[in-house]
Structures are given as C-alpha cells and as structure tokens.
Phi, psi and omega in degrees: 000127178271169177287137177266139179286131178294142179287139180292143180275123180267148178285331183247152176270116177224157179294136185298332183258015180273159178299328178298321180292322178296320180292318181293333182271351180283151172297165186299319185286353176263352182291143183289074180255136173229133178289167179298322180297315180297317178298319180296317181294318179297319178293324177296318179293326178288325181285330182227085187295341181272005186299314180297320178299316179295321178297319180293323177294319178296321178294320183297331179297322187255326195246319188274082182231152176284143182265128175269102186295327179293318179292321177298316180296320176296320181294323180291323179290325183278356182292134178263129181295142181274141179284165186302313178245116190298321187273000179279133176285153182289134178266131182250000000 
C-alpha cells in the first residue's frame, strides 16, 4: 500500500466531479481568465470576421515585398560614409 495524497480542502462545498471543483483545484495559470483587451479583440473578431484577412492585406502593401538584390548592392556601393560629427562642416 502506497501513501495516499491528502485531498485539498476547499473553502466551498462543491461536488467533487463538478466543473467548479476542477476549476478550484487548478493552479492559477490554468484558470479561465481573459483580460479586457483579449475580450475586446475576440469580440471585434466576432463582429468582423474578415479583420485578420484585411490586416494581412495591409501588411502586404508595405512589408511583404520581393527584394531586388542587384539594386540593394548598388545602393550599398553608392553609400557615402558619414563623418564623425554630423553637423560639423568639412575642414579643407
């Protein structure tokens, strides 16, 4: 016979096999908590189901572009090195 783990003492009387007992026995990070921001975003997604698709299209306009490596190499070669103090005029 092995040692039996003592049952946790609950502050409230609930049926041991009820969902409430499972929630009370869970650690804090498992409790079904949602912040106000998360609730707002979820309600926004439910009200406007196309929101994520529109966000991806907007991102594609500015960020998701093919890189022209030849043009990038030319830009790097044409770069003029910056002097140590930007606002200093060049001394000749």
